[in-house]
C-alpha positions in Angstrom: 13.1 -8.3 -29.6 16.7 -8.9 -28.3 16.9 -5.2 -27.4 13.8 -5.4 -25.3 15.0 -8.6 -23.6 18.4 -7.0 -22.9 16.7 -4.0 -21.4 14.2 -6.0 -19.3 16.8 -8.4 -17.9 18.3 -5.9 -15.4 14.9 -5.0 -14.2 13.8 -8.6 -13.9 16.9 -9.5 -12.0 16.4 -6.6 -9.7 12.8 -7.5 -9.0 14.0 -11.0 -8.1 15.6 -9.5 -5.1 12.4 -8.6 -3.4 11.6 -10.6 -0.3 9.4 -9.8 2.6 7.8 -6.4 3.0 4.5 -5.3 4.3 1.6 -3.8 2.2 1.9 -0.1 1.6 -0.8 1.6 -0.3 -2.8 0.1 -3.1 -3.5 1.9 -6.3 -6.7 3.5 -4.9 -4.8 5.1 -2.0 -6.1 2.7 0.6 -3.9 1.2 3.2 -3.9 -2.1 4.9 -1.5 -4.5 6.6 -1.5 -7.3 4.0 1.9 -8.7 3.4 4.0 -9.4 0.4 5.7 -12.2 2.2 5.4 -15.4 0.2 5.9 -16.5 -3.4 5.1 -14.4 -6.4 5.3 -15.1 -10.2 5.6 -12.3 -12.7 2.7 -12.6 -15.2 3.2 -9.4 -17.3 5.7 -6.6 -17.7 4.8 -3.2 -19.2 7.8 -1.3 -20.7 8.1 2.2 -21.9 11.2 3.7 -23.4 11.8 7.5 -23.8 14.4 9.4 -25.6 14.9 13.1 -24.8 11.5 12.9 -23.0 9.6 11.6 -25.9 8.0 8.1 -25.8 9.3 5.9 -28.5 8.5 2.4 -27.3 5.5 1.2 -25.4 5.0 -2.5 -25.1 3.7 -5.3 -22.8 5.2 -8.7 -22.5 3.3 -11.7 -21.0 5.5 -14.2 -19.3 4.9 -17.9 -19.0 3.8 -19.0 -15.5 6.8 -19.6 -13.2 9.4 -18.1 -15.6 10.2 -15.3 -13.2 9.5 -15.7 -9.4 10.2 -13.8 -6.3 10.0 -15.1 -2.8 9.8 -12.6 0.1 10.7 -13.9 3.6 9.7 -12.6 7.0 13.4 -11.8 7.8 13.5 -9.2 5.1 15.4 -11.4 2.7 14.3 -12.3 -0.8 15.2 -14.6 -3.6 14.4 -14.2 -7.3 14.6 -16.7 -10.2 14.3 -16.0 -13.9 14.7 -19.1 -16.0 18.1 -20.5 -14.8 19.3 -17.3 -13.3 18.9 -16.9 -9.5 19.6 -13.9 -7.1 18.7 -12.4 -3.9 19.3 -9.9 -1.2 17.3 -8.0 1.3 14.5 -5.3 1.2 12.9 -2.6 3.2 9.8 -0.5 2.8 8.7 3.0 3.7 5.2 4.1 2.7 4.7 2.9 -0.8 8.4 2.7 -1.5 10.2 -0.6 -1.7 14.1 -0.6 -1.6 15.8 -3.8 -2.7 19.4 -4.5 -1.9 20.8 -7.0 -4.4 23.7 -9.2 -3.6 26.2 -9.3 -6.4 29.9 -9.0 -7.0 29.2 -5.2 -6.3 26.2 -4.7 -4.0 23.6 -2.4 -5.5 20.2 -1.1 -4.4 17.1 -0.2 -6.5 14.1 1.8 -5.6 10.6 0.6 -6.6 7.1 1.9 -6.0 4.4 -0.6 -5.0 1.4 0.4 -7.1 -0.9 -2.3 -5.9 -0.8 -4.9 -3.2 -4.3 -6.5 -2.9 -4.9 -10.1 -2.3 -3.1 -12.0 -4.9 -1.9 -9.0 -7.0 1.4 -7.1 -6.7 2.2 -4.4 -9.1 5.6 -2.7 -8.9 6.8 0.4 -10.8 10.5 1.0 -11.6 12.2 3.8 -13.5 15.7 3.5 -14.9 17.9 6.2 -16.4 19.8 4.9 -19.5 23.5 4.1 -19.2 24.2 4.2 -22.9 22.7 7.6 -23.4 21.9 10.1 -20.7 19.0 11.2 -22.9 17.2 7.8 -22.5 15.0 6.5 -19.6 12.9 3.4 -19.2 9.8 2.7 -17.1 8.6 -0.7 -16.1 5.4 -1.9 -14.4 5.8 -5.5 -13.3 2.6 -7.4 -12.5 2.9 -10.3 -10.1 0.4 -12.8 -8.8 0.7 -14.9 -5.6 1.7 -18.5 -6.3 
């Protein structure tokens, strides 16, 4: 369980950086001009781990309401909170791509794919290549609901 939490933590911190972007495409390929501007809480995270291309871990973690939140602002800034940790940065969107720029000691950016933005649901996909082993990779789908 500790390994899963250690692996999920970087993703959760990165997602906390999301702020204000416009709706791209929903899962069904439709488009619209709904906005992600506002407050979101992560309700569930799906996690898949691969080693040398083979799936070796597939799990889903439900989070208590309010444990991890994102706030997207109309000025393209965002803030994120997970338990007592907070962060933020800026974001931009193109098509169904969401790029978040995270403010840290060393600024970094992460690319996400918006799977769904419909009403009160926001689903974001993120893939991360392992840093411990080049043969490992991780996929996350984070399910948010509007607060």
